[in-house]
C-alpha positions as CSV (number, residue, x, y, z in Angstrom):
1,M,24.5,53.2,-68.1
2,A,26.7,52.4,-71.0
3,D,29.8,50.4,-70.8
4,R,32.9,51.7,-70.7
5,V,34.7,51.4,-74.4
6,V,38.0,50.6,-73.7
7,K,40.3,51.7,-76.6
8,L,42.7,49.2,-77.7
9,T,46.4,49.8,-79.9
10,V,48.3,46.9,-80.5
11,V,51.4,47.3,-82.1
12,N,52.9,44.2,-83.3
13,D,54.8,42.6,-86.2
14,F,53.4,39.1,-87.6
15,V,56.9,37.9,-87.8
16,C,56.9,38.0,-84.3
17,A,56.5,34.5,-82.3
18,N,55.8,36.9,-79.4
19,C,53.5,38.8,-81.0
20,C,51.3,35.9,-82.2
21,I,51.1,34.8,-78.4
22,G,50.1,38.9,-77.0
23,Q,47.3,38.2,-79.4
24,H,46.1,35.3,-78.1
25,E,46.1,36.6,-74.3
26,L,44.7,39.7,-75.3
27,L,42.0,37.8,-76.7
28,D,41.2,35.1,-73.9
29,A,41.0,37.9,-71.7
30,I,38.5,40.3,-73.0
31,L,36.3,37.0,-73.6
32,F,36.7,36.0,-70.1
33,C,36.1,39.6,-68.8
34,K,32.9,39.9,-71.2
35,D,31.5,36.5,-71.0
36,T,32.7,35.5,-67.5
37,L,33.1,38.4,-65.4
38,N,30.3,40.3,-67.0
39,L,32.2,43.7,-66.7
40,P,30.7,47.0,-68.2
41,L,33.3,47.1,-70.5
42,S,33.3,47.5,-74.1
43,F,36.5,46.7,-76.4
44,E,37.5,49.0,-80.0
45,L,40.5,47.2,-81.1
46,E,42.8,48.5,-83.6
47,H,45.9,46.9,-85.1
48,M,49.3,48.8,-85.7
49,P,52.0,48.1,-88.3
50,F,55.6,47.5,-86.8
51,R,58.4,46.2,-89.2
52,L,61.3,44.3,-86.9
53,I,63.3,43.2,-90.3
54,N,63.8,44.9,-93.3
55,D,65.8,44.1,-96.5
56,K,68.8,44.3,-94.7
57,S,68.5,41.6,-91.9
58,L,67.2,39.0,-94.4
59,D,71.1,39.3,-96.3
60,G,69.4,41.0,-99.1
61,A,67.3,38.2,-100.1
62,D,63.4,38.9,-100.3
63,K,62.9,35.6,-98.4
64,L,65.2,33.3,-95.8
65,D,64.4,30.1,-93.9
66,K,63.1,30.9,-90.5
67,V,65.7,28.6,-88.3
68,T,68.7,30.3,-90.5
69,F,67.4,33.9,-90.1
70,Y,67.0,33.1,-86.1
71,E,70.2,31.4,-85.4
72,R,72.0,34.6,-87.2
73,R,70.6,37.0,-85.5
74,F,70.3,35.8,-82.1
75,G,72.5,32.6,-82.0
76,K,72.1,28.9,-81.8
77,E,71.8,29.3,-78.1
78,N,69.7,32.0,-77.6
79,F,67.6,30.8,-80.2
80,A,67.4,27.2,-79.0
81,T,66.4,28.6,-75.2
82,F,63.8,30.9,-77.0
83,T,62.0,28.4,-79.0
84,T,62.0,25.8,-75.7
85,A,60.1,28.9,-73.9
86,V,57.4,29.1,-76.8
87,S,57.1,25.5,-77.2
88,K,56.2,25.5,-73.3
89,W,53.4,28.1,-74.0
90,A,52.4,26.7,-77.1
91,N,52.1,23.2,-75.6
92,E,49.9,24.6,-72.5
93,K,47.8,26.2,-74.5
94,G,47.2,23.4,-77.1
95,I,47.8,26.2,-80.0
96,P,51.0,24.8,-82.5
97,I,53.1,27.3,-83.0
98,S,56.7,26.3,-85.1
99,M,59.5,28.2,-86.3
100,R,59.2,25.9,-89.1
101,G,59.0,27.6,-93.0
102,I,60.3,31.5,-94.7
103,M,60.3,34.2,-93.4
104,S,59.7,37.1,-95.6
105,Q,58.9,40.9,-94.6
106,S,55.4,41.8,-93.2
107,T,54.8,44.6,-95.5
108,L,51.8,43.2,-97.5
109,A,50.2,41.5,-94.6
110,H,50.7,44.7,-92.7
111,R,48.5,46.6,-96.0
112,L,46.0,43.6,-95.8
113,A,45.5,44.3,-92.0
114,L,45.1,47.9,-92.4
115,K,42.9,47.6,-95.6
116,A,40.7,45.6,-92.8
117,G,40.4,48.0,-90.6
118,K,39.2,50.5,-92.9
119,V,36.8,48.4,-94.8
120,G,35.1,46.8,-91.6
121,G,36.7,48.0,-88.2
122,Q,37.7,45.1,-86.0
123,K,35.0,42.8,-87.3
124,L,36.9,42.2,-90.1
125,Q,40.2,43.2,-88.7
126,I,40.3,40.9,-86.2
127,P,39.9,37.7,-88.6
128,V,42.9,39.1,-90.5
129,L,45.3,39.6,-88.0
130,C,44.5,36.2,-86.7
131,G,44.7,34.4,-89.8
132,V,48.1,35.5,-90.8
133,F,49.7,34.6,-87.8
134,K,48.2,31.4,-87.5
135,A,49.6,30.9,-91.3
136,N,53.2,32.2,-90.3
137,L,53.4,31.1,-87.0
138,E,51.6,27.6,-87.1
139,D,51.1,26.3,-90.3
140,G,54.4,27.7,-92.1
141,K,53.7,29.4,-94.8
142,D,54.6,32.3,-96.6
143,I,53.0,35.5,-95.4
144,G,55.1,36.9,-98.2
145,D,53.2,35.3,-100.7
146,L,50.2,36.2,-102.5
147,D,48.3,33.4,-102.7
148,V,48.7,32.7,-98.9
149,L,47.5,36.6,-98.1
150,G,44.7,36.2,-100.7
151,E,43.2,32.8,-98.9
152,I,43.3,34.8,-95.4
153,A,41.8,37.7,-97.0
154,E,38.9,35.5,-98.8
155,D,38.2,32.8,-95.6
156,A,38.3,36.4,-92.8
157,G,35.2,37.6,-95.3
158,L,37.0,40.7,-96.5
159,M,37.3,40.5,-100.4
160,S,37.8,37.0,-102.7
161,K,41.3,35.8,-103.1
162,D,41.4,37.7,-106.3
163,E,40.5,40.8,-105.6
164,A,43.2,40.5,-102.3
165,I,45.9,39.3,-104.7
166,R,45.3,43.0,-107.0
167,F,45.0,44.9,-104.1
168,L,48.5,43.5,-102.8
169,E,50.0,44.2,-106.2
170,S,49.3,47.9,-106.2
171,D,51.1,49.9,-103.9
172,E,47.2,51.0,-101.6
173,L,48.4,51.7,-98.1
174,E,52.0,50.8,-98.7
175,K,53.1,54.4,-98.0
176,E,50.9,54.4,-95.0
177,V,52.2,51.1,-93.5
178,D,56.1,52.8,-93.8
179,E,54.3,56.5,-92.5
180,I,53.1,54.3,-89.7
181,C,56.2,52.0,-88.4
182,D,58.0,55.7,-88.7
183,K,55.7,57.0,-86.3
184,A,55.6,54.1,-84.3
185,R,59.9,54.5,-84.1
186,N,59.8,58.0,-83.4
187,L,57.6,57.5,-80.5
188,G,60.1,55.7,-78.6
189,I,59.3,52.2,-79.5
190,T,62.0,49.8,-80.4
191,G,60.1,46.2,-79.6
192,V,56.8,44.8,-80.0
193,P,54.6,43.3,-79.1
194,M,52.8,46.7,-77.1
195,T,49.4,47.4,-76.3
196,I,48.7,51.0,-75.5
197,I,45.3,51.3,-73.6
198,D,42.8,54.4,-74.3
199,G,45.9,56.4,-75.8
200,R,47.7,56.4,-72.2
201,W,49.0,52.9,-71.2
202,A,51.0,50.9,-72.8
203,V,51.7,47.1,-71.8
204,S,55.1,46.0,-73.8
205,G,55.6,42.1,-74.2
206,G,54.1,39.2,-74.4
207,Q,52.1,39.2,-71.1
208,S,49.7,36.6,-70.0
209,S,45.7,37.0,-70.0
210,D,46.2,37.8,-66.5
211,V,47.7,40.4,-66.7
212,Y,45.2,42.2,-68.7
213,V,42.3,40.8,-66.6
214,Q,43.7,42.7,-63.8
215,I,44.3,45.5,-66.0
216,F,40.7,45.6,-67.5
217,K,39.3,44.7,-63.9
218,K,40.4,48.4,-62.5
219,L,38.9,50.2,-65.9
220,A,35.8,49.1,-64.9
221,S,35.8,49.8,-61.1
222,A,37.3,53.0,-62.2
223,G,34.1,54.2,-63.8
224,V,32.7,55.9,-66.8
225,S,33.1,59.5,-67.8
226,P,29.6,61.4,-67.3
227,S,28.7,61.3,-70.7
228,G,28.8,57.3,-70.0
229,V,31.5,56.1,-72.5
230,Y,34.6,56.3,-72.5
231,S,37.2,56.7,-75.7
232,A,40.5,57.5,-76.5
233,P,42.0,58.6,-79.6
234,S,44.5,56.4,-81.2
235,P,48.1,56.9,-79.9
236,F,49.1,57.4,-83.3
237,S,46.9,60.4,-84.3
238,E,48.0,64.4,-83.2
239,T,45.7,64.4,-79.7
240,V,47.4,61.5,-78.1
241,V,48.4,62.2,-74.3
242,E,50.8,60.5,-71.9
243,T,52.2,57.4,-72.9
244,R,53.6,55.5,-70.1
245,I,54.7,52.0,-69.3
246,C,52.4,49.5,-67.1
247,A,54.6,47.2,-64.6
């Protein structure tokens, strides 16, 4: 019998440390379910853009030092508490997340990720997502920089660095990113990360891999549809059904 297809739509923003953590945890859970538990599931992932910051959030500047940005937005005490929590997770996982570097708006990176999804689905989109998160939150690079994004595109096998820069200098997919971000907010999404499962259930926040593993176990035990395969529409299509928050 064919595996049940689990559609995972991950709504996130590359400037968000919790989104980076959530990405690692979700991919770890998928790998564990497939390679260790051998669950009869196949996973179809798609990234949907969300913008946590805009030009006004950056005080009218194109770019801003990350620490300055976070301290102005959340206050020094709250930022220190958040940094401690992120550092604890990073140390446990051996992933060097850092708050250093430049804060830029993420539209260019979202356009690149959307392009990857259109060209090669999750096989190209996931490497681009991981590359952007790593550049921003591990290496302290500026994801508003065309050279940085061009190198990510080339490393992921999406296109050459020069081709990527030409794409980013155009307005291709800019309207689409704007529309998706607007639609997400119209659906009531105000914070990220959010993982929408099969267009029906939404898991909010940077959850641990254990949370996802338990959900996937339940989906596997529920079986598949009579046709042998279950696949839901994207929650941003007009055919989306019920969406509710999982505890």
